[in-house]
C-alpha positions as CSV (number, residue, x, y, z in Angstrom):
1,M,3.8,-3.0,31.9
2,V,0.1,-4.0,32.4
3,V,-2.2,-3.8,29.7
4,S,-6.1,-3.7,30.8
5,F,-9.2,-2.5,29.2
6,G,-12.3,-1.2,30.5
7,R,-15.3,-0.1,28.9
8,S,-16.3,3.2,29.0
9,S,-20.1,4.2,29.4
10,T,-20.4,7.6,27.0
11,T,-18.7,6.9,24.4
12,S,-19.6,3.4,24.4
13,C,-15.9,2.4,23.6
14,Y,-13.2,0.2,25.1
15,M,-10.1,2.9,26.6
16,L,-7.2,1.8,27.5
17,V,-5.7,1.5,31.1
18,M,-2.1,1.4,31.2
19,L,0.0,1.0,34.5
20,S,3.8,0.9,34.5
21,D,6.2,1.6,37.2
22,S,8.9,2.9,35.1
23,G,6.5,5.7,33.2
24,L,5.0,5.3,29.9
25,H,8.1,6.5,27.9
26,D,10.2,3.0,29.0
27,N,11.2,1.8,25.7
28,T,11.7,-1.4,25.8
29,T,8.7,-3.8,26.0
30,N,6.2,-0.9,24.2
31,H,3.2,-2.2,23.0
32,I,0.6,-0.2,20.9
33,T,-3.2,-0.6,21.2
34,S,-6.4,1.7,20.7
35,F,-9.9,2.0,20.7
36,G,-12.6,2.6,18.6
37,S,-16.5,2.7,17.7
38,L,-19.0,0.5,16.0
39,E,-19.5,4.5,14.7
40,A,-15.4,4.8,13.8
41,S,-14.7,1.4,12.9
42,S,-12.8,3.2,9.6
43,T,-10.3,4.4,12.4
44,Y,-9.4,1.2,14.4
45,S,-6.2,2.6,16.8
46,A,-3.1,1.0,17.8
47,P,-0.7,-0.3,14.9
48,V,-2.6,-2.7,13.6
49,S,-6.7,-1.9,14.8
50,A,-8.4,-1.6,17.8
51,P,-10.9,-3.6,19.8
52,F,-13.8,-1.9,18.0
53,Y,-17.4,-2.6,19.9
54,R,-19.6,-4.6,17.7
55,P,-22.0,-7.6,17.9
56,P,-21.2,-11.0,17.2
57,E,-22.9,-10.9,14.3
58,I,-21.3,-8.4,12.5
59,H,-18.0,-9.5,13.8
60,E,-18.2,-12.9,12.2
61,V,-19.5,-11.6,8.6
62,V,-16.8,-9.0,8.7
63,Y,-14.4,-11.5,9.4
64,M,-15.7,-13.6,6.7
65,F,-15.7,-10.7,4.3
66,V,-12.3,-9.5,5.0
67,D,-11.1,-13.5,4.7
68,L,-13.0,-13.7,1.9
69,V,-11.4,-10.4,-0.2
70,Y,-8.0,-11.6,0.7
71,I,-8.7,-14.9,-0.6
72,L,-9.8,-13.4,-4.1
73,I,-6.7,-11.1,-4.0
74,I,-4.3,-14.1,-4.1
75,C,-6.4,-16.5,-6.1
76,S,-6.8,-13.7,-8.9
77,N,-3.3,-12.3,-8.7
78,S,-1.6,-15.8,-8.3
79,T,-3.8,-17.2,-11.5
80,I,-2.4,-14.8,-14.0
81,V,1.1,-14.9,-12.6
82,Y,1.0,-18.3,-13.2
83,L,-0.7,-18.5,-17.0
84,I,2.6,-16.0,-17.5
85,W,5.0,-17.8,-16.3
86,F,3.5,-21.1,-17.3
87,H,3.0,-20.1,-21.4
88,Q,6.0,-18.9,-23.3
89,S,4.5,-16.8,-25.3
90,L,3.8,-14.3,-22.6
91,H,7.1,-14.2,-21.6
92,E,7.7,-10.7,-23.1
93,P,9.2,-7.2,-21.2
94,M,5.4,-6.3,-21.0
95,Y,3.8,-9.4,-19.7
96,I,7.2,-10.0,-17.0
97,F,6.2,-6.3,-15.4
98,I,2.4,-7.2,-15.2
99,A,3.5,-10.2,-13.5
100,A,5.6,-8.3,-11.2
101,L,3.2,-6.0,-10.5
102,L,0.9,-8.6,-9.4
103,M,3.2,-10.1,-6.9
104,N,3.5,-6.8,-5.7
105,S,0.1,-6.7,-4.9
106,L,0.3,-10.0,-3.5
107,L,2.9,-8.7,-1.3
108,F,1.2,-5.2,-0.1
109,S,-1.5,-7.7,0.9
110,T,0.0,-10.4,3.1
111,N,1.5,-7.5,4.7
112,I,-2.0,-6.5,5.8
113,Y,-4.7,-9.0,5.9
114,P,-2.9,-11.6,8.3
115,K,-2.6,-9.5,10.9
116,L,-6.1,-7.6,10.0
117,L,-7.6,-10.9,10.3
118,I,-5.5,-11.8,13.7
119,D,-7.1,-8.6,15.4
120,F,-10.5,-10.0,14.8
121,L,-10.8,-13.1,16.2
122,S,-8.5,-11.2,19.5
123,E,-10.2,-9.7,22.3
124,K,-7.7,-6.9,22.5
125,Q,-5.6,-5.8,19.5
126,T,-2.1,-5.2,19.9
127,I,1.5,-5.0,18.1
128,S,4.9,-4.1,19.6
129,Y,6.2,-1.4,18.4
130,S,9.1,-3.3,16.1
131,A,6.5,-5.0,14.4
132,C,4.5,-2.1,13.3
133,L,7.4,-0.4,12.2
134,F,7.9,-3.6,9.9
135,Q,4.8,-2.9,9.0
136,C,5.0,0.4,8.1
137,F,8.2,-0.5,6.5
138,L,6.8,-3.3,4.2
139,Y,3.6,-0.4,3.5
140,Y,6.0,2.2,1.8
141,S,8.5,0.0,0.3
142,L,5.9,-1.9,-1.5
143,N,4.1,1.2,-3.1
144,G,7.4,2.6,-4.1
145,S,7.8,-0.5,-6.1
146,E,4.5,-0.1,-7.6
147,F,5.1,3.6,-9.3
148,L,8.2,2.3,-10.1
149,L,6.8,-0.4,-11.9
150,L,4.4,1.3,-13.3
151,A,7.1,3.5,-14.4
152,A,8.9,0.2,-16.5
153,M,5.8,-0.7,-18.0
154,S,5.4,3.2,-19.7
155,Y,8.8,3.0,-20.7
156,D,8.2,-0.3,-22.5
157,R,5.2,0.7,-24.3
158,Y,6.9,4.3,-25.3
159,V,9.8,2.0,-26.8
160,S,7.4,0.1,-28.8
161,V,6.1,2.9,-30.2
162,Y,8.7,5.4,-30.6
163,K,11.7,3.1,-32.0
164,P,9.9,-0.2,-32.6
165,L,12.7,-1.8,-34.7
166,Q,15.0,-1.3,-31.6
167,Y,13.1,-2.9,-29.0
168,H,14.1,-6.0,-29.0
169,T,17.4,-4.6,-28.4
170,I,16.8,-2.0,-25.6
171,M,14.2,-4.0,-24.0
172,K,16.8,-7.0,-23.1
173,K,16.2,-9.9,-20.9
174,E,19.3,-7.9,-18.8
175,T,17.5,-4.6,-18.7
176,V,14.3,-6.0,-17.6
177,R,15.9,-7.3,-14.4
178,I,17.6,-3.8,-13.6
179,F,14.2,-2.4,-13.6
180,L,13.1,-5.3,-11.8
181,G,16.1,-5.4,-9.3
182,V,15.7,-1.2,-9.1
183,A,11.8,-1.1,-8.5
184,W,12.0,-3.3,-5.3
185,F,15.9,-2.5,-3.9
186,V,15.5,1.5,-4.3
187,P,12.4,1.8,-2.4
188,A,13.0,-0.8,0.5
189,C,16.8,1.1,1.1
190,Q,15.0,4.4,1.0
191,I,12.1,3.6,2.8
192,A,14.5,1.6,5.5
193,V,16.8,4.7,6.5
194,P,14.1,6.4,8.7
195,V,12.6,3.0,10.2
196,A,15.8,1.8,11.7
197,L,16.2,5.2,12.5
198,N,13.3,4.9,14.7
199,V,13.7,1.8,16.5
200,N,14.8,3.5,19.7
201,T,12.5,6.7,19.8
202,K,10.5,7.1,22.8
203,L,6.9,6.9,22.6
204,C,4.1,9.3,24.5
205,N,1.1,7.9,23.0
206,F,-0.4,4.3,22.3
207,T,-2.9,5.0,20.3
208,L,-3.0,5.0,16.4
209,K,-5.3,5.5,14.0
210,G,-5.7,3.2,11.6
211,I,-6.4,-0.5,10.6
212,F,-2.5,-1.3,9.7
213,C,0.7,0.9,10.7
214,N,1.3,4.2,7.8
215,N,2.6,7.0,8.5
216,S,0.8,7.7,11.8
217,I,2.9,5.9,13.6
218,Y,5.0,9.4,13.7
219,K,2.3,10.6,15.7
220,L,3.5,8.4,19.0
221,H,7.0,9.8,19.1
222,C,7.0,12.2,21.9
223,V,9.3,14.4,19.7
224,S,8.9,14.5,15.9
225,S,11.9,15.0,13.7
226,I,12.6,17.7,11.1
227,G,15.2,15.9,9.4
228,L,13.1,12.6,9.1
229,S,9.8,14.9,7.9
230,V,12.4,16.6,4.8
231,Y,14.0,13.0,3.9
232,G,10.4,11.7,3.9
233,V,9.3,14.5,1.4
234,M,12.9,13.7,-0.6
235,V,11.7,9.6,-1.0
236,L,8.3,10.6,-2.2
237,L,9.1,12.5,-4.6
238,N,11.8,10.0,-5.8
239,V,9.7,6.8,-5.8
240,T,6.1,8.5,-6.3
241,L,6.1,12.1,-8.0
242,L,9.0,11.5,-10.5
243,P,7.5,8.0,-11.5
244,V,4.1,9.6,-11.8
245,L,5.7,12.8,-14.0
246,F,7.6,10.3,-16.0
247,I,4.8,8.0,-16.9
248,I,2.5,10.8,-18.0
249,F,5.1,12.1,-20.0
250,T,5.0,8.4,-21.9
251,Y,1.9,8.1,-22.0
252,S,1.4,12.1,-23.7
253,K,3.9,11.1,-25.8
254,I,2.1,7.8,-27.0
255,F,-1.1,9.4,-27.9
256,I,0.7,12.4,-30.1
257,V,1.6,10.2,-32.0
258,T,-0.9,8.0,-32.5
259,Y,-3.1,10.4,-32.8
260,H,-1.7,11.7,-36.2
261,S,-1.9,7.1,-36.9
262,G,-4.5,6.0,-38.4
263,R,-7.7,4.7,-36.3
264,E,-6.5,1.0,-35.3
265,E,-3.0,2.5,-34.1
266,R,-5.3,4.4,-31.4
267,M,-7.3,1.5,-30.7
268,K,-4.2,-0.3,-29.8
269,A,-2.4,2.6,-27.9
270,A,-6.1,2.8,-25.6
271,Q,-6.2,-0.5,-24.9
272,T,-2.5,-0.9,-23.8
273,C,-1.9,2.8,-22.0
274,I,-5.7,3.2,-20.6
275,P,-4.9,-0.3,-18.1
276,H,-1.6,1.1,-16.7
277,L,-3.5,5.2,-16.5
278,L,-6.2,3.6,-14.7
279,V,-3.9,1.4,-12.1
280,L,-1.9,4.7,-11.5
281,I,-4.7,7.1,-10.8
282,S,-6.4,4.4,-8.1
283,F,-3.0,4.4,-6.3
284,S,-2.3,7.6,-6.6
285,C,-5.5,8.8,-5.1
286,F,-4.9,6.4,-2.5
287,I,-0.7,7.7,-1.9
288,T,-2.3,11.3,-2.1
289,Y,-5.0,10.7,0.8
290,D,-2.4,8.3,3.3
291,V,-0.1,11.5,2.6
292,I,-2.6,14.1,4.0
293,I,-4.4,11.9,6.2
294,V,-2.0,12.5,9.1
295,K,-2.3,16.3,8.8
296,L,-6.2,16.2,8.6
297,E,-6.4,13.7,11.5
298,S,-9.5,13.5,13.1
299,E,-11.1,16.1,10.7
300,F,-10.9,14.1,8.3
301,P,-14.9,12.5,8.0
302,K,-14.5,9.1,8.5
303,T,-16.9,7.7,5.7
304,I,-14.0,9.4,3.5
305,R,-11.6,7.8,5.9
306,L,-12.8,4.5,5.6
307,I,-13.8,5.0,1.5
308,M,-10.2,5.3,1.1
309,T,-8.7,3.2,3.5
310,L,-10.7,0.2,1.5
311,Q,-9.6,1.8,-1.6
312,S,-5.9,0.5,-0.6
313,I,-7.2,-3.4,1.0
314,F,-9.6,-3.9,-0.6
315,Y,-10.0,-2.4,-4.6
316,H,-7.1,-1.6,-5.8
317,P,-4.8,-5.1,-5.0
318,L,-8.8,-6.6,-6.9
319,L,-8.3,-4.0,-9.4
320,N,-5.0,-5.3,-10.6
321,P,-6.0,-8.3,-12.1
322,I,-9.3,-7.5,-13.0
323,I,-7.3,-5.2,-15.3
324,Y,-4.6,-6.9,-16.8
325,G,-6.8,-9.9,-16.8
326,L,-8.9,-8.7,-19.3
327,K,-6.1,-7.4,-21.1
328,M,-5.0,-10.7,-21.6
329,K,-8.1,-12.2,-22.9
């Protein structure tokens, strides 16, 4: 398969020309690429990015900005993880869960930023279908881990308020290890199923809107699977909706109990729960956007699409260390 690019004078963007003797359904060496423009720079195509037109000066500024954000994410998250690991006094379940949450943010960012930075330096932004599936797998697996870790943190706070005398008996090291294992293992296993089933799926489209591989990848398939769609909804309920409902339930119970207590108890509950709720709200907004964006496709406003995408790769990985760093102060 030969891939070449041509500049379109009417749309001011790069259009993909794919020539193949075996046709577009050749599944052995599928590479996905895309198009974009300066105006629609929030919707790079191709599982990861698109060769959108931009002046060299803007190209350098954007690259330096993305690179700086990635460095800040690594430094801020790693610093707090190191502080928790280094200080024995912080080896408590709540801080261990915070460290796990920040490590999850590091893995999440590392899944996206290196490829994104490479795309900024490349003339042609392409990625193999198998690599795109792998990035999609890590993306949703780590998303599910985020919600389960937040649910584990809410349970930890629930036990500390409702059963303070039994806290150390319930939240033992073994219990914490089990929670961490479930948070990372269960989403990975559930997301691996549809990814494995789609490895040999034929493609009828080689353009994907987005700066990384997410559920838009299913728009590339010639035939959509109803069974996989139903399974996807079930996974969404397991690793997203159920943890969110559990978090809301536990924090509601905590606020009800502390409301009838003294002012000092209410302040402690607020300082403990509000940071978790801010992270939950931030991440839930992005997941909601990510789920519906495929259904709305290009009808979704480009400005809103850009803002929500930036929330996932810029704001959220930086929000966690800021919120929990202030909490540890």
